[in-house]
C-alpha positions in Angstrom: -13.4 -38.4 19.5 -12.6 -36.9 16.2 -9.7 -39.2 15.4 -8.5 -42.7 15.7 -4.8 -43.6 16.3 -2.8 -46.7 15.7 0.7 -47.1 17.1 3.0 -49.5 15.1 6.0 -50.9 16.8 8.3 -53.6 15.6 7.9 -56.8 17.6 11.6 -56.7 18.5 11.5 -53.2 20.0 8.2 -54.0 21.8 9.9 -57.0 23.5 13.2 -55.3 24.4 11.8 -51.9 25.2 14.9 -50.3 23.8 14.4 -47.5 21.2 16.6 -47.9 18.1 16.8 -46.2 14.8 14.9 -49.2 13.4 11.9 -48.9 15.8 8.7 -48.0 14.0 7.1 -45.0 15.8 4.8 -44.1 12.9 1.4 -42.8 14.2 -1.8 -42.9 12.2 -4.6 -40.4 13.0 -7.8 -39.5 11.2 -9.5 -36.2 10.6 -11.7 -34.5 8.0 -8.9 -34.5 5.3 -8.2 -38.2 6.0 -11.3 -40.0 7.5 -9.5 -43.3 6.9 -6.4 -42.2 8.6 -3.1 -40.6 7.8 0.3 -42.0 8.9 2.9 -39.6 10.2 6.3 -41.0 9.4 8.9 -40.5 12.2 12.7 -40.4 11.8 14.9 -41.5 14.7 18.5 -40.8 15.6 20.2 -42.4 18.6 23.5 -41.0 20.1 26.6 -43.1 19.9 28.1 -44.4 23.1 26.8 -45.8 26.4 23.3 -45.0 27.5 23.2 -42.8 30.6 21.8 -44.4 33.8 18.6 -42.5 33.5 18.4 -42.8 29.7 19.1 -40.2 27.0 17.2 -37.0 26.9 14.9 -36.7 23.8 14.2 -33.9 21.5 11.2 -34.0 19.2 12.1 -31.9 16.1 9.3 -30.1 14.2 10.1 -29.0 10.7 9.1 -25.8 8.9 6.6 -25.6 6.1 7.9 -27.6 3.2 10.4 -29.5 5.3 10.5 -33.0 6.7 11.6 -34.9 9.7 14.6 -36.5 8.2 16.0 -33.1 7.2 15.5 -31.8 10.7 17.2 -34.7 12.3 20.2 -34.2 10.0 20.3 -30.5 10.6 20.5 -30.7 14.4 22.6 -33.9 14.7 25.7 -31.7 15.4 23.8 -29.4 17.8 22.1 -32.0 20.0 24.7 -34.7 19.9 23.7 -36.4 23.2 19.9 -36.3 22.6 17.8 -38.9 21.0 16.3 -37.1 18.0 12.7 -37.9 17.1 11.5 -36.1 13.9 8.0 -36.6 12.5 6.8 -35.3 9.2 3.4 -33.5 8.9 0.8 -34.0 6.3 1.8 -32.0 3.1 5.1 -31.2 4.9 3.2 -28.7 7.1 1.6 -28.4 10.5 -1.9 -27.3 11.3 -1.6 -23.6 12.2 -4.5 -21.4 11.1 -4.5 -21.5 7.3 -1.7 -24.0 6.6 -2.5 -26.8 4.1 -2.7 -29.4 6.9 -5.6 -29.3 9.4 -4.4 -32.4 11.2 -4.5 -33.1 14.9 -0.7 -32.4 15.3 -0.9 -31.6 19.0 -2.5 -34.9 19.6 0.1 -36.7 17.5 2.9 -35.2 19.6 1.2 -36.1 22.8 0.9 -39.7 21.7 4.5 -39.7 20.6 5.6 -38.5 24.0 3.6 -41.2 25.7 5.2 -43.8 23.4 8.7 -42.6 24.2 8.3 -42.9 27.9 8.0 -46.7 27.5 11.6 -47.2 26.3 14.4 -48.1 28.7 17.0 -45.9 27.0 14.8 -42.8 27.2 14.8 -40.3 30.1 11.1 -39.8 30.5 11.6 -36.6 32.6 13.6 -34.9 29.9 11.5 -34.8 26.7 12.1 -31.5 24.7 10.5 -29.8 21.7 12.4 -27.8 19.0 10.6 -26.4 16.0 11.4 -23.8 13.3 9.0 -21.5 11.5 5.7 -23.4 11.0 7.2 -26.0 13.5 7.6 -23.2 16.0 3.9 -22.5 15.6 3.2 -26.1 16.6 5.7 -25.8 19.5 3.6 -22.9 20.8 0.3 -24.8 20.3 1.8 -27.6 22.4 3.2 -25.3 25.0 -0.3 -23.8 25.4 -2.4 -27.1 25.3 -0.2 -29.9 26.6 0.1 -30.3 30.4 2.5 -33.3 30.5 5.4 -32.3 32.8 7.7 -34.8 30.9 8.0 -32.0 28.3 10.5 -29.9 30.3 12.0 -27.5 27.7 10.8 -26.1 24.5 12.4 -23.9 21.8 10.7 -22.2 18.9 12.8 -20.4 16.3 12.0 -17.8 13.6 8.4 -17.6 14.7 7.0 -16.2 17.9 3.4 -16.3 19.3 0.8 -15.4 16.7 -2.4 -13.5 17.5 -4.7 -16.6 17.4 -2.5 -18.1 20.1 -2.6 -15.0 22.3 -5.4 -12.4 22.2 -7.7 -10.7 24.6 -5.1 -11.0 27.4 -5.1 -14.8 27.3 -3.6 -17.8 25.5 -6.0 -19.7 23.2 -6.3 -22.9 21.2 -9.0 -24.2 18.8 -11.8 -26.6 19.7 -11.2 -28.8 16.7 -9.6 -28.0 13.4 -8.6 -24.3 12.8 -11.0 -22.1 10.9 -9.1 -19.6 8.7 -12.3 -17.6 8.0 -13.2 -17.2 11.7 -11.9 -14.6 14.1 -8.4 -15.6 15.3 -8.8 -18.8 13.1 -11.2 -20.3 15.6 -8.8 -20.2 18.5 -11.6 -19.7 21.0 -10.6 -21.7 24.1 -8.5 -19.9 26.7 -6.0 -21.7 28.8 -3.1 -21.0 31.1 0.1 -22.9 30.0 1.6 -25.4 32.4 4.0 -23.7 34.8 7.6 -25.0 35.4 8.7 -25.3 31.8 11.8 -23.7 30.3 11.2 -21.8 27.1 13.6 -20.4 24.4 12.5 -18.2 21.5 14.9 -17.3 18.7 13.9 -14.6 16.3 15.6 -12.3 13.8 15.1 -8.6 13.4 15.6 -8.8 9.6 13.3 -11.8 9.1 11.3 -11.0 5.9 8.7 -13.7 6.6 7.9 -13.4 10.4 8.1 -9.8 11.5 10.2 -9.4 14.7 8.1 -6.2 15.5 4.9 -8.1 15.1 1.9 -7.6 12.7 0.8 -9.2 9.4 3.0 -11.7 7.6 3.2 -13.4 4.3 2.1 -16.7 6.0 -1.4 -15.2 6.4 -1.5 -14.7 10.2 -0.5 -11.7 12.3 2.2 -12.0 15.1 2.8 -10.4 18.4 6.0 -8.5 18.7 8.7 -11.0 19.7 9.7 -8.9 22.8 6.1 -8.8 24.0 5.6 -12.5 23.3 8.5 -13.6 25.5 7.3 -11.3 28.3 3.9 -12.9 28.2 5.4 -16.4 28.2 7.6 -15.4 31.2 4.5 -14.2 33.0 2.8 -17.5 32.4 5.8 -19.2 34.1 5.6 -17.0 37.2 7.4 -13.8 36.3 5.9 -10.8 38.1 8.3 -7.9 37.2 8.3 -5.4 34.3 9.2 -6.3 30.8 12.9 -6.1 30.0 14.2 -3.0 28.1 14.1 -3.3 24.3 17.1 -4.5 22.5 18.5 -7.3 24.8 22.0 -7.9 26.0 24.8 -8.4 23.3 26.7 -11.6 23.4 28.3 -14.1 21.0 30.1 -14.1 17.6 28.2 -13.6 15.3 26.5 -11.0 17.6 23.2 -11.9 19.1 21.1 -10.2 21.9 19.4 -12.1 24.7 16.5 -11.2 27.0 16.7 -13.4 30.1 13.8 -13.9 32.4 13.5 -16.1 35.5 17.2 -16.7 35.8 17.3 -18.2 32.3 14.2 -20.3 32.4 12.6 -18.1 29.8 14.8 -16.5 27.1 14.4 -14.6 23.8 17.5 -14.5 21.5 17.4 -11.8 18.8 19.7 -12.2 15.8 20.3 -11.0 12.3 20.1 -14.3 10.4 17.0 -13.6 8.2 14.6 -16.6 8.4 17.3 -19.0 9.7 19.9 -19.6 12.5 23.5 -18.4 12.7 26.2 -20.3 14.6 25.7 -18.3 17.8 22.0 -19.2 17.9 22.7 -22.8 17.2 25.2 -22.8 20.1 22.5 -21.2 22.3 20.2 -24.1 21.6 22.9 -26.5 22.7 23.4 -24.5 25.9 19.7 -24.2 26.6 19.0 -28.0 26.2 22.1 -28.8 28.3 23.4 -31.1 25.6 26.2 -33.4 26.7 28.5 -31.8 29.3 28.4 -28.3 27.9 29.0 -25.7 30.5 28.4 -22.7 28.2 26.3 -19.9 29.9 24.6 -16.9 28.5 27.6 -14.7 29.5 30.4 -16.8 28.0 29.6 -16.9 24.3 32.8 -15.7 22.7 33.1 -12.1 21.6 35.8 -11.2 19.1 38.2 -8.4 20.1 40.9 -6.2 18.5 39.3 -6.4 15.1 38.9 -2.6 14.9 41.1 0.2 16.2 41.6 2.7 17.8 39.1 2.2 20.6 37.9 4.7 21.7 37.7 6.2 18.3 36.7 9.5 16.7 35.5 9.8 13.1 37.3 6.9 11.5 37.5 3.2 12.6 40.4 1.1 11.1 40.4 -2.6 10.4 43.4 -4.7 11.5 44.0 -5.7 7.9 42.4 -4.9 4.5 39.5 -7.3 3.7 39.8 -9.8 0.9 36.1 -9.7 -0.1 33.2 -7.2 0.1 31.6 -7.5 3.5 28.5 -5.9 5.2 28.7 -4.3 8.6 26.0 -3.4 11.1 26.3 -1.0 14.0 24.0 -1.5 17.1 23.4 0.8 20.0 23.5 -0.6 23.6 19.8 -1.3 23.4 20.4 -3.6 20.4 18.8 -1.3 17.9 20.4 -1.1 14.4 21.7 2.4 13.9 23.6 1.9 10.7 24.2 -0.7 8.0 26.9 -0.4 5.3 29.4 -2.3 3.2 33.2 -2.2 2.8 34.9 -3.1 -0.4 37.8 -5.4 -1.1 41.1 -3.8 0.1 39.3 -1.1 2.3 40.8 -0.7 5.7 38.7 2.1 7.2 35.0 2.7 8.2 33.9 6.3 8.5 31.9 7.0 11.7 31.4 10.8 11.4 27.6 10.3 11.3 27.5 8.6 14.7 26.9 10.6 17.9 29.1 10.1 20.9 28.5 6.9 22.8 29.1 3.1 23.1 28.1 0.8 20.2 28.6 -2.7 18.9 29.9 -3.1 15.3 29.6 -6.4 13.5 31.5 -7.2 10.3 30.7 -10.6 8.8 30.9 -12.9 11.8 33.2 -10.7 13.9 32.0 -8.1 16.3 33.4 -5.7 18.9 32.2 -3.0 21.4 33.5 0.4 20.4 33.4 3.8 22.1 32.8 6.8 19.8 34.3 10.1 21.0 
């Protein structure tokens, strides 16, 4: 084996088998960069209140490049309020994806972490989830491909879809050992079919200047599949046999997002306009997807603002209900979710000209408000 691992637990937690925020889950592994071993620090957050009969569901949070576990746990504490949050930090605050600074055995680390978590009485060992952003989303996808433990029942990667090393030549791939940036597809040469039966959520933004929604080369040094294609391939790996969904997605939420729902919600892509981050609708979607607490939100009940613009139907001018108090950007989408126009309205302005638009039905978003409009 190319690494050694050591699991350190406090004597109290080992005896009680109850996971607490003081439990030491740090894991030490060795690889070429650290032949004597590197210790991954792990942050822990436990929900308040009584432990459910089957234990709390757990979400393992995987930070983006330059981040850390403690920051991730803090960021999602108000989203996954009823999950135990487990947040490791990678070497050099990164995860081993092609040409990142770390070449560590991060997939193995997460596998060992999952095995550890199953041993605690307040953990639901059938509901262990993964949530990663950017570089952490790349690690989520590596785990999705490589790890066959059914305890990992739901995964979510945001602002980074499948990259070409992970899927090429009509198959999913992973590297034999450490990634090789100079090799074809970074040395991801072993094909594998992902475990079936998992639920998968991808969140990407069409204005992301780091990870291109439409696919292709990126500033992080690796090329990506188009997000719409990536989710279709993942849906196929989970048993979907139909055609790919039409481009654009279905509009929902405020701020406006667009979702592509496969397999009755088991596999979903959410497209937004939040650059290389998450807006409030996308964060709410994560809460819904992970079934946090007793939330009963569905993909069709995210709130959509109304009566912001009038008249509706309209002709060449759309009016706001009141003059705005600060300069704001607006975006107009067609029903396929494609951006057809972007603009700005100045302080005090109460109208938006629409003479350039053809007849049809559109969505218009102003700040965090949006509405479906009919152009005559």
